[in-house]
N, C-alpha and C positions, 0 to 999 in steps of 0.2 A: 270497764273503767279501770284504770290503774292507781295513779297517784298524783298528788299535788302538795306543795308546802309553803310555809311563811319564812320571813326573813331571818336575820343575818345567817344565811347559810344553814337553814336548819330544818324545820320540821312541821309541817302541817299537812296536808296530804291529799292528793287526788292523782296526779298522773306524774308527774314528771320531773346531765351527768357532767362531770367536769373536772378540769384542772385549772391551772393558772397561767398557761402560756397564751398566746394570742395577742390581742392588741389592747393595750392600755389598762393597766390596773391602777388602783388608787395608791398614793403614797402610804407605805405601810403604817397603819395606825397602831400595829401591835409590835412596835419595836423591841418590846420586851419579850416576845414569844421565845420559847426555849424548847430544847429537846426533852423528851420525857426520860426520867431516870431509869436505870436498868432495875429490873424486879430482883430483890434480894434472894438469897437461897431459901428454900422451904422452911428451914428451921428458924428463920427470922421473920416469918409471916404469921399474921393472926388469922387463922382459918376459921375462927368463929365470928369474923367481922360482918358487919352490915355496910354496904355502901349505898349512899344516897345520891341519886342522879337527877338532875333537872332536865326535863325535856319540855317540849312546847305544846304539841297537839295530842290530846288524849283521844284514843280510838273510841268510836261509838259502840263497837262490838269487838270481840276476840275471835270471831268466826272467820278465820283466814281463808276458808274455802269460798264463801259467797259474799263477804263484805269487803268492798273496796277501801283503799286508803293506805298510804305509806306508813302511817302511824302504827298499824298492825305489823307490817313487814319489819320495821324499825326494832321492835322489841321481841318478836316471835321467832323470826328466822335465825337459825343458828344457836338459839338459846333454848327455846321450848321444842320447836320442830326442826328437823333436819332433812336434807335432800340427798339425792345420790351424789351431786357435786355442789360446790358452793363457789364463791368468789372472794378474792383478796383485794379489797379496795386500795390497800397500800402499795400494790403492785399493778396499777392500771387495770384493775378487775380481772386479774389472771384467775382462770378456772382451776379449782383445787379439789382434791378429793374429800369427800365427807363420809356418807354411808357407803360409797363405792370407793375401794382402795385403787382400782384401776379400770380402764375401759379401752376398747378397741373399736375402730370404725372399720367397716368392710371396704375393700378396695374399690367397689362400685359406689360407696357413699350411701347405700340404701338400708344399712343396719348398723346399730351400735350394740356392743355387748358389755355389760357392767358386772363387775365382781365385787360382791358385798363383803364388808368387814365381818369377821366372825365375832360372835357374842353380842351384837347389837340387840338391843330390846327397848321396849316402851316403857313409859313411867309405871305402868301397872304390872311390870315384870314379865309380860309375855315377849317372847323372842320376836325380832324383826326378821322376816325372811322375804324371799323374792315374790312370795304370793301377796304380801302387803304392797310392795312396789307395784306389781301388775294391777292390783285392784285400784290403787290410787290414781294411776295414770288413766285407767279406763273410766273413772268417775269424772275426769277432766273432759273427756271426749264424748261421754255418753249423751244420747239424744235427750234433750229437755234439761241437761245439767245446768245448775245455777252457778257453776265454777266461773269465777271472775276471770281467770286466766285461760279458760279451756280453748279459746279461739286460736291461741298460739301454738297448739299442737295438732292442728288440722292436717299436718303432713304425715301424722302417725297412722300406719296401717294396722299393726297389731303389737301387742306386748306380750311376751310369753316368758316362762320360768323354767328353763331347762332342768335346773335343780335349785335346792333352797337358797343358794348363795350366788345364782347367776340370773341376770335379767337381759333379755334380748328385746330391743326396740326396732321393729321393721317399719320402714318409711314408704310412702307412696312415691316420693321423689326426694332428691337431695334437699337437705335442710341445713344450711350453714348456721342457722340460729338455734338449733335444737339444744346444744350443750348449754348455751347462755339461758335458754328458756328453762331448763331443768334446774338452774340455780335459783330461779325466782319462785314465787309462791306456788305456781302451778306444779312444781316439781317436789313439793312437800309430800313425804311419805307418811301416810296415815295408816292406823292399824285397820285391817280388813274388816269391813262391816260397820265402820264408824258411822253414827248417825249425825249427819251434818245439820239436821234441823235442831239438834240439842248441843251443838259443839261449843257454843259460847259458854265459858266458864266450866266446860268438862273437857279441857284439853288434855290429850294423852299423847304427847310426842315422845321423841327419843333423844331429845337435846339434854344438856347438862343442868338445866333448870326447869322447874315447874312452877305453875301458878299457885301462889299461896293466898293472896287476898286482893281484892279490887274495891277501893273506896272510890266510887264514881264521882268524878269532879274533882278528885284530889290526887290519888296515887294508886299504883299497881306494884305489888310485891311479889318478887320471885324468890323461891328457896332453892338451894342446891339439892339436886337428886343424889343422895349419898349412895344409890345404887347404880348410878350412871355407869354405862358400859365402857366409856372411854376415860381419858385422863380427867381426874377429879377437879371440879372447880376450886379455886383457892380462897373463896369468901363464901359464907353461909347464906346470906341474903343480899338482894339488891332491891332497893326501893326507888321506882320512878316517880318523881313529883312532877306534876304538870302545872308549870308556872308560865303563863303566857306574857306577862308584863316584865319588861327588861329590868327596871329598877327593882322590882320585887325579887327576881332571880339573882341579880347581884347581891341584894341584901341577904337572901338565903345563903349564898355561898360565903359571904363574909362573916355571917354569925353562926355558921356551923350547922345550919339545917340540911345543907347539901355539901357533898364532897366533890362532886363533878358538876360543872355547869356547861351543858352543851349550848350551841347557838348564841354564845355570848356576843353582845353588841361590840363590834371592834372600835367603836368610838368611845366606849366606857370601860376600857380595860386597865386604866392607870392604877386603880387600887390593887390590882393583882400583879403588876409588873415591877413593883418596887419591893425589895426584900425577898425572902425566900420561902415564905409561907405558902406560895402558890406557884404553879407553873402554867403558862399558857401555851397550848399546842395549836398550831395552824395546819389545816388540812385541806385537801381538794373536796369538792362537792359535785353533785349532779344537779344542783339548784338553778335551773334556768328561769329567771323571772321574765315572764312572757306577757306581752300586751297582745291579747287576743281580739281578732276582729271577727264579727259574725258574718262569715263570707256568703250567707245565704240571703242577707237583707241589705237593701239600700242604706246608706250610700256605698257599702263596702263591696257590692258587686261590681263597682267601678274601680279597676286597678289604679287609676290615678289618684284616687282618694287614699287607697292603702299605701302607695309609694309616698304620698305627701305626708301622711302621718309618721311614717318611718323617718323620713328626712328631717321632720320638724323636731325630732326629740334628740337632745344632746345626751347621749348615754354616759359621756364622761362626767357630766353634771350629776347624774344619778349615782354613779360610783362614789363621786366625791361625797355626795350627801349621806350615803349609807355607811361610808367609811372603809369599804373594802369591796373587791370584786373585780372582774374581768369583763371587758366588752367583747361580745361575741356576735357574729353576723348570721347566725343560723341556730338551729335546734341541737347542733352537734358540739359537745365539748371536746377540749383537746385531747382527753385520754382515749377517746374512741379511735379505733384504727382508721376510720373514714373521715377524720376530721380534716378540714382545711380552713385557712383564714378567709372569711367572706365578708369581713367588716367594710370593705370598700363598696359593697352593694347598698344602695340607699344610705350613704354616709350623711352625716349631719350637714344639711344645706337649707336653712330657712327660706332663702329666696326661691330656690327651686320648688320647695314646698308650696309656697304661695302661689307660684305659676301653675303648678299641677292642680291646685284646688280651684283656680280660676278656670282652668280648661275643663274641669269636671262640672262647672256651673255654680261654684261657690265663691265667687270673687267677692261677694258681700259677707262672707263669713258662713260658718257652719257650727251648729250646736250639737254636742254629743254627750251621752252619758256613760260614765265608766263605773260598772260594779265591781267592787273590790272587797274581799274578806277583811273584816275589821282587825284581824291579827297582824296586818301588815303595817309597817310605819308610815306615818303621813309623809315622811321626807321624800319617798318615791313619787307619790301623787302630787305633792307640791311642786316638783320639778316638771311633772307632765303637765299640769295646769299652766305653769309659766311658759314653758317652751311652746306649747300648742297655741297659746294666747297670741304669741308673736308671729305665728302663721295665720292667724285669723280664725282659730277654732276656739269656741268657748266650751270648756270641759266642765261638766257637773259630776262630781265625785259622790257616789252613792256607797256608803259602807254597809255591808251586811254580815251577819253571823256566818260562820263557815258552813253549817248545815243548810242554811238558806241559800248560800252561793251554790252549794251541790245541787239543790232541788231546781232553783231558778235557771241558773247558767248552764251548769254542766249537764243536767238531765233534760230540762225543758227548752234550752237554747233560747231563753227570753232575755236578751241583752244586745246592746250595740258594741261596746268595748268592755273587756274585763282584764283584770291583772291577777295573775297567780303564779305561784312558783311551781314549775313542772319539774319535780324532783326525781323523777324515775330515770334510771339509766337507761340508755339505748331505746329511747321511745320515739324514735323517727317515724315509726310505723303509724303513729297517730295521724300523720299527714297523708296517709294512703286510705283513710277511712272516711268517706264522705258523710257518714252519719255522726261522726265525732263532733263535739260542740263547735270546733273551728268552721265546720261546713266547707272545707277545702276539698275540691274535687278535680283531680288532673290525671287523666288516663296515661299519660306518658310516665308520670311519677309512680303511679300503680304498676305499670308494666316493668319499669327498671327495678322497683322493689321486689317484685315477683321473681325477676330473673336474679337478683342478688341472692334471694333465699335459696335458690336451686343451682347456684354457681358451683363450678367444679373446684375452684381454689378460693381461699381467703382473699388473694390479691384481686381476683376478678370481682368477687363481692364488694370489696372496699371501693374499687373503681366505680362500680354501679351505684353504690351508696353516696359517694361524693357527688355524682350527677344528680341524685335525688335531692340532696341537701342544697346544692346550687340552684336547682330549679325552684324549690320551695321558697327560697330566699329571693331569687329574681322575681317570682310571682308575688312577693310581699304577702305570703299567707298569714303571717303574724309578724309582730315585731319582737325581737329578743333583746330586752333592755340590759341584762348583764348576768354573768355567772357568779354566784355567790362563793364566798370562802367560809370554811368552818373554823370557828375559834372556840376552843374548849378550855375552860379553866379547871385545873386539877390541884386539890389540896395536897400539901406535902405529906408524903407517906402513903399515897395511893399510887398503884402502878397498873400498867397494863391496859391503859385506857385507849380505846380507838380514836382516831382522828381524822379519818378520811371517809367521806360519803356517809357520815352518821345519820343523815336524814333517812337513808334507805335501810341501814342495818347498824345495830349497835352490839356486836358480839361481846359476850361477857366472859368467854372461857379463860382469857389471860388477865382478868381483873384480880388485884391482890392488894392486901393492906399489910404494912410492916407492923411488928410488935411495938 
């Protein structure tokens, strides 16, 4: 399992990128959004400052090796843990150096060589060498490994360390996804010999911050690693406050409890857009709000029912209700190289929806149950209930706590319909796994995806993945309601706040506070 999240563009987590082109965004509710002020010179910064940040979903564990959830990646990647390479969401997920300063791919595409930064070390002071990288990747692919991300490295044949600062990854076949996968949690470099059974609360990464305190149910505090091997962080501490309720989050920002409010409700930004006490940043996300069908159970084994439900839902109504977002026609957001506009497939057509339901044997109506985590706003489900009623579908909405959703829906596949934010970037592979909770199984899609992985060029890969995305949408494997936007409120005097794809990563390296 990977990740999944809650609304306005933000953070809850289990599986599953995006930007804002495409078809049909809402009228901008954040007319007062503004560019972030430039960070002042170092001598004008308060390096002893603590920055308080509102997040939404608290992780259940900090064991990033074996515990799923975007909530872990969001705070741990780039901050506590580091990888050979990372991504820059502000540049359409461009892959950038991190522990590796450079790398080369062999002409035949069957190996990569990485060159490590000199002087890198873990929080306990021990040097980080190629031996740690080799060991970490071996744990991902070891037989019986509990690694959440291990399956993504099935193409790896061997990992070797020619010298302390060089790592060579040999592949069984070309893998156009390898570099990307190395930027994710499976690419985290642990100290050789780390005991993953006791990792929760005993983090020993190489990043600029380390865990100071976890008040479960309330907050997590990071403190600067003053011995960090790279450029020193500009603030002493960062406290993540987990506030799920929107009005409470706004109140915390207005009263000074927090300095940064992520996942701000775009319909409630007015207090922050008048005057100069705050700035409101708008960024892209990978938050794909997905109406999932249980494809292994009736009536969803009938494609007419799936198509009917898609055509019965007016996505523009949902975008209007939540205040921001973009209508997309597949699980691929615009910043992915293989994106194309598929919104014409199963476009809103309630009359056609009724005809399809009648064809499927439900001319007299259909009753369905929707399981949805309680963290999501009822504005989405209100639209679904109303739209589906017009097509003859009676929808019962069942709100559940997120842990219960994970157990019932995600793990046990005990559901008819479900709504969740698939926040993870580049997660189209979920539709190639019949055992995934969607239950979607298409051999052609699986074949194309496999060919894309071993493609000789990125262009060939992208063409194949466009075919995959189109087939998934044509089959109505799910319905994609909208792509979220990230709205982040920042108190005056706070600088370097990330604004794009903050559900997945919230890097703190550039965070600063003026004197």
